[in-house]
C-alpha positions as CSV (number, residue, x, y, z in Angstrom):
1,X,209.6,83.6,174.5
2,X,210.7,81.6,171.4
3,X,213.3,78.8,171.7
4,X,214.6,77.3,168.5
5,X,216.7,74.1,168.3
6,X,215.3,72.8,171.6
7,X,213.1,69.8,172.2
8,X,211.5,68.0,175.2
9,X,211.2,71.3,177.1
10,X,210.3,70.9,180.7
11,X,210.0,73.6,183.3
12,X,209.1,73.9,187.0
13,X,208.5,76.8,189.4
14,X,211.4,76.5,191.9
15,X,210.8,79.5,194.1
16,X,208.2,82.2,194.5
17,X,207.8,85.1,196.9
18,X,205.9,88.4,197.4
19,X,208.6,91.1,197.4
20,X,206.4,94.2,197.8
21,X,202.8,95.1,198.2
22,X,202.5,95.1,194.4
23,X,205.2,92.7,193.3
24,X,206.1,89.1,193.3
25,X,208.9,87.0,191.8
26,X,209.3,83.5,190.6
27,X,212.5,81.4,189.8
28,X,211.9,79.0,187.0
29,X,214.1,76.1,185.9
30,X,214.0,75.1,182.2
31,X,215.4,71.8,181.1
32,X,215.6,71.0,177.4
33,X,217.3,68.8,174.8
34,X,219.6,70.4,172.3
35,X,222.4,69.0,170.1
36,X,222.2,65.6,171.9
37,X,222.5,67.1,175.4
38,X,220.1,67.7,178.2
39,X,220.6,71.3,179.3
40,X,219.3,73.6,182.1
41,X,218.6,77.3,182.2
42,X,217.4,79.3,185.1
43,X,215.2,82.5,184.8
44,X,213.7,84.9,187.3
45,X,210.5,86.6,186.5
46,X,209.3,89.7,188.4
47,X,205.6,90.4,188.3
48,X,204.3,94.0,188.9
49,X,200.6,94.1,189.8
50,X,198.0,96.8,189.5
51,X,194.4,96.4,190.6
52,X,195.0,92.7,191.3
53,X,196.2,92.0,187.7
54,X,199.6,91.5,186.3
55,X,200.6,94.9,184.8
56,X,204.2,94.2,183.9
57,X,206.5,91.2,183.7
58,X,210.3,91.5,183.9
59,X,212.4,88.5,182.8
60,X,216.0,88.2,184.2
61,X,218.7,85.8,183.2
62,X,222.4,85.9,182.5
63,X,222.9,85.5,178.7
64,X,226.7,85.2,179.2
65,X,226.4,82.3,181.7
66,X,227.0,78.8,180.5
67,X,224.1,76.4,180.3
68,X,224.3,73.6,182.9
69,X,224.0,69.9,182.0
70,X,220.7,68.7,183.4
71,X,219.8,65.3,184.7
72,X,217.7,63.1,182.4
73,X,214.9,62.8,185.0
74,X,212.0,65.0,184.4
75,X,211.8,68.0,186.7
76,X,208.4,67.2,188.1
77,X,209.8,63.9,189.4
78,X,212.8,65.5,191.1
79,X,212.7,65.6,194.9
80,X,212.0,69.1,196.3
81,X,210.3,70.3,193.1
82,X,206.7,69.5,193.8
83,X,204.7,72.5,194.9
84,X,201.3,72.3,196.5
85,X,198.7,74.9,195.7
86,X,198.8,77.6,193.0
87,X,201.8,77.5,190.6
88,X,202.4,81.3,190.4
89,X,203.0,83.8,193.1
90,X,200.4,86.5,193.7
91,X,200.5,89.6,195.9
92,X,198.6,89.5,199.1
93,X,194.8,89.9,198.8
94,X,193.6,93.3,199.7
95,X,190.5,94.4,201.5
96,X,188.9,97.7,202.3
97,X,191.4,98.0,205.2
98,X,194.4,97.5,202.8
99,X,196.8,94.7,202.2
100,X,196.6,91.6,204.5
101,X,199.4,90.7,206.7
102,X,201.6,88.3,204.7
103,X,203.5,87.0,207.8
């Protein structure tokens, strides 16, 4: 993705989940400066896996939606936006018996 006219771009993984045996999604918040304002945009990315690797990525956002004004604090310092462990969702590991129980 290319963004022009933006600076001080900051992003954080806000949500992630396995949505099927071969799919996962992430919700990503982007904050950036443009034209003297701090703005926020939210994207959802769906990952489709094949043989344990990402085979396809689908990016979703609403281009007609207005950008939000974002706080000046950096996202990684915001309460509730610190994730432990891996940054990106992955489908459940599989074994010879099939997918593991994700519950």
